[in-house]
C-alpha positions as CSV (number, residue, x, y, z in Angstrom):
1,M,187.0,164.9,-69.0
2,K,189.0,161.9,-67.9
3,L,191.7,162.5,-70.2
4,T,192.2,165.8,-69.1
5,K,192.8,164.1,-65.1
6,N,194.9,161.6,-66.5
7,L,197.0,163.9,-68.6
8,G,197.2,166.4,-65.6
9,M,198.4,163.5,-63.5
10,L,201.0,162.5,-66.1
11,L,202.3,165.9,-66.2
12,L,202.5,166.3,-62.3
13,A,204.3,162.8,-62.3
14,I,206.9,164.1,-64.9
15,W,207.5,167.1,-62.7
16,L,207.8,165.0,-59.6
17,I,210.5,162.5,-61.2
18,V,212.5,165.3,-62.8
19,T,212.5,167.4,-59.5
20,G,213.5,164.2,-57.8
21,L,216.5,163.6,-60.3
22,M,217.3,167.1,-60.1
23,Q,218.3,166.9,-56.6
24,L,219.8,163.3,-56.8
25,L,222.1,163.4,-59.7
26,N,222.5,167.3,-59.9
27,L,221.1,167.3,-63.0
28,Y,220.9,171.0,-64.5
29,F,220.6,172.0,-68.1
30,S,220.0,175.5,-69.7
31,G,216.3,176.3,-69.5
32,L,215.5,173.7,-67.1
33,G,213.8,176.1,-65.0
34,I,211.4,177.1,-67.4
35,L,210.6,173.7,-68.4
36,M,209.6,172.9,-64.8
37,A,207.5,176.2,-64.6
38,I,205.6,174.8,-67.8
39,L,205.0,171.3,-66.4
40,A,203.9,172.5,-63.4
41,I,201.4,175.0,-64.7
42,G,199.9,172.8,-67.4
43,A,199.5,169.9,-64.6
44,G,197.8,172.7,-62.2
45,V,195.7,173.9,-65.1
46,L,194.5,170.3,-66.0
47,I,193.8,169.2,-62.6
48,G,192.1,172.3,-61.9
49,L,189.8,171.6,-64.9
50,E,189.2,168.2,-63.8
51,R,188.1,169.6,-60.3
52,K,185.9,172.1,-61.7
53,G,184.2,169.6,-63.6
54,E,183.5,167.4,-60.7
55,M,181.7,170.4,-59.0
56,R,178.7,170.4,-61.6
């Protein structure tokens, strides 16, 4: 499950960086909302799977 945690945190870090760049640089392109949603869901699922593994 270590890979799951690392991958989840990596996706979260990417999401945070892109969110910050969007605001600072007024960065927008077609499909950005969908991309951000996919990153957020992916990070949440992977981090959630790691938490579930710790409860055992």
